[in-house]
LUMVEXKOL-645238 format. One record per residue (C-alpha): x, y, z; residue in one letter; residue number from 0. Coordinates in steps of 0.5 Angstrom, whole numbers, padded with zeros to 4 digits. Layout:
N
<kero x="X" y="Y" z="Z" residu="A" num="NUM"/>
...
***
This chain:
106
<kero x="0013" y="0011" z="-0036" residu="M" num="0"/>
<kero x="0009" y="0014" z="-0030" residu="R" num="1"/>
<kero x="0010" y="0011" z="-0023" residu="S" num="2"/>
<kero x="0005" y="0013" z="-0017" residu="H" num="3"/>
<kero x="0001" y="0010" z="-0012" residu="V" num="4"/>
<kero x="-0005" y="0013" z="-0010" residu="T" num="5"/>
<kero x="-0009" y="0012" z="-0003" residu="V" num="6"/>
<kero x="-0016" y="0014" z="-0003" residu="I" num="7"/>
<kero x="-0020" y="0015" z="0004" residu="W" num="8"/>
<kero x="-0026" y="0018" z="0001" residu="G" num="9"/>
<kero x="-0026" y="0025" z="-0002" residu="E" num="10"/>
<kero x="-0022" y="0030" z="0000" residu="P" num="11"/>
<kero x="-0017" y="0025" z="0003" residu="F" num="12"/>
<kero x="-0013" y="0022" z="-0003" residu="T" num="13"/>
<kero x="-0006" y="0022" z="-0002" residu="Y" num="14"/>
<kero x="-0001" y="0021" z="-0008" residu="R" num="15"/>
<kero x="0006" y="0018" z="-0008" residu="F" num="16"/>
<kero x="0010" y="0020" z="-0014" residu="D" num="17"/>
<kero x="0015" y="0014" z="-0015" residu="L" num="18"/>
<kero x="0018" y="0017" z="-0022" residu="E" num="19"/>
<kero x="0025" y="0019" z="-0018" residu="E" num="20"/>
<kero x="0025" y="0014" z="-0013" residu="V" num="21"/>
<kero x="0029" y="0008" z="-0012" residu="Q" num="22"/>
<kero x="0025" y="0002" z="-0014" residu="P" num="23"/>
<kero x="0024" y="-0003" z="-0008" residu="M" num="24"/>
<kero x="0026" y="-0010" z="-0011" residu="P" num="25"/>
<kero x="0020" y="-0015" z="-0011" residu="H" num="26"/>
<kero x="0023" y="-0020" z="-0006" residu="D" num="27"/>
<kero x="0024" y="-0014" z="-0001" residu="T" num="28"/>
<kero x="0017" y="-0011" z="-0002" residu="A" num="29"/>
<kero x="0014" y="-0017" z="-0001" residu="R" num="30"/>
<kero x="0018" y="-0018" z="0006" residu="S" num="31"/>
<kero x="0016" y="-0011" z="0008" residu="W" num="32"/>
<kero x="0009" y="-0012" z="0007" residu="L" num="33"/>
<kero x="0009" y="-0019" z="0011" residu="D" num="34"/>
<kero x="0012" y="-0015" z="0016" residu="E" num="35"/>
<kero x="0007" y="-0009" z="0016" residu="Q" num="36"/>
<kero x="0001" y="-0014" z="0016" residu="F" num="37"/>
<kero x="0004" y="-0018" z="0022" residu="T" num="38"/>
<kero x="0006" y="-0012" z="0026" residu="S" num="39"/>
<kero x="-0001" y="-0008" z="0025" residu="L" num="40"/>
<kero x="-0004" y="-0014" z="0027" residu="N" num="41"/>
<kero x="-0008" y="-0015" z="0020" residu="C" num="42"/>
<kero x="-0013" y="-0021" z="0019" residu="E" num="43"/>
<kero x="-0014" y="-0025" z="0013" residu="P" num="44"/>
<kero x="-0020" y="-0022" z="0009" residu="I" num="45"/>
<kero x="-0022" y="-0028" z="0006" residu="R" num="46"/>
<kero x="-0026" y="-0034" z="0009" residu="A" num="47"/>
<kero x="-0021" y="-0039" z="0007" residu="T" num="48"/>
<kero x="-0015" y="-0035" z="0011" residu="G" num="49"/>
<kero x="-0011" y="-0035" z="0004" residu="K" num="50"/>
<kero x="-0008" y="-0028" z="0004" residu="V" num="51"/>
<kero x="-0006" y="-0025" z="-0003" residu="L" num="52"/>
<kero x="-0001" y="-0020" z="-0004" residu="T" num="53"/>
<kero x="-0007" y="-0015" z="-0006" residu="A" num="54"/>
<kero x="-0010" y="-0017" z="0000" residu="D" num="55"/>
<kero x="-0004" y="-0015" z="0004" residu="K" num="56"/>
<kero x="-0004" y="-0008" z="0001" residu="V" num="57"/>
<kero x="-0011" y="-0007" z="0003" residu="L" num="58"/>
<kero x="-0010" y="-0009" z="0010" residu="C" num="59"/>
<kero x="-0004" y="-0006" z="0011" residu="V" num="60"/>
<kero x="-0007" y="0001" z="0009" residu="A" num="61"/>
<kero x="-0013" y="0000" z="0013" residu="Q" num="62"/>
<kero x="-0009" y="-0002" z="0019" residu="A" num="63"/>
<kero x="-0004" y="0004" z="0018" residu="A" num="64"/>
<kero x="-0010" y="0009" z="0018" residu="G" num="65"/>
<kero x="-0010" y="0015" z="0014" residu="E" num="66"/>
<kero x="-0006" y="0019" z="0019" residu="A" num="67"/>
<kero x="0000" y="0015" z="0016" residu="R" num="68"/>
<kero x="-0001" y="0018" z="0009" residu="F" num="69"/>
<kero x="-0003" y="0025" z="0011" residu="R" num="70"/>
<kero x="0002" y="0027" z="0017" residu="D" num="71"/>
<kero x="0009" y="0029" z="0015" residu="A" num="72"/>
<kero x="0012" y="0025" z="0021" residu="E" num="73"/>
<kero x="0010" y="0019" z="0017" residu="H" num="74"/>
<kero x="0012" y="0021" z="0010" residu="Q" num="75"/>
<kero x="0018" y="0016" z="0010" residu="A" num="76"/>
<kero x="0013" y="0010" z="0012" residu="W" num="77"/>
<kero x="0008" y="0012" z="0007" residu="A" num="78"/>
<kero x="0013" y="0012" z="0001" residu="L" num="79"/>
<kero x="0016" y="0005" z="0003" residu="D" num="80"/>
<kero x="0009" y="0003" z="0003" residu="F" num="81"/>
<kero x="0008" y="0006" z="-0004" residu="S" num="82"/>
<kero x="0014" y="0003" z="-0006" residu="K" num="83"/>
<kero x="0013" y="-0004" z="-0003" residu="A" num="84"/>
<kero x="0006" y="-0004" z="-0006" residu="A" num="85"/>
<kero x="0008" y="-0002" z="-0013" residu="S" num="86"/>
<kero x="0014" y="-0007" z="-0013" residu="A" num="87"/>
<kero x="0010" y="-0013" z="-0010" residu="A" num="88"/>
<kero x="0004" y="-0012" z="-0015" residu="L" num="89"/>
<kero x="0009" y="-0011" z="-0021" residu="A" num="90"/>
<kero x="0005" y="-0005" z="-0023" residu="K" num="91"/>
<kero x="0007" y="0002" z="-0024" residu="P" num="92"/>
<kero x="0001" y="0005" z="-0022" residu="V" num="93"/>
<kero x="-0003" y="0003" z="-0017" residu="V" num="94"/>
<kero x="-0010" y="0006" z="-0014" residu="S" num="95"/>
<kero x="-0012" y="0003" z="-0007" residu="V" num="96"/>
<kero x="-0019" y="0005" z="-0005" residu="D" num="97"/>
<kero x="-0019" y="0004" z="0003" residu="V" num="98"/>
<kero x="-0026" y="0005" z="0004" residu="Q" num="99"/>
<kero x="-0028" y="0001" z="-0002" residu="A" num="100"/>
<kero x="-0023" y="-0004" z="0000" residu="M" num="101"/>
<kero x="-0021" y="-0005" z="-0008" residu="T" num="102"/>
<kero x="-0015" y="-0004" z="-0012" residu="L" num="103"/>
<kero x="-0014" y="-0002" z="-0019" residu="S" num="104"/>
<kero x="-0008" y="-0002" z="-0023" residu="F" num="105"/>
***
């Protein structure tokens, strides 16, 4: 089964992270990693109720991290961790994160 995460910052800024040959991140570890990043990047809830869904965390962390974390070689370990965490926390092998539109697709 194919497994990858795509992060889209608008054309031509699309970054794909192949997870086929990568050790998967356990679900609980993925949720903890996203929680830590959400806090350390000073993300804000995007829902008026203040409730933060896992999908919201993925979107907010990607947006707060900025395109450079997905583009630059010096941040490739972080980008791969983000990809593994997004895939594991959402329990989906294929995830597309459109940062400009603030949407996820599976």
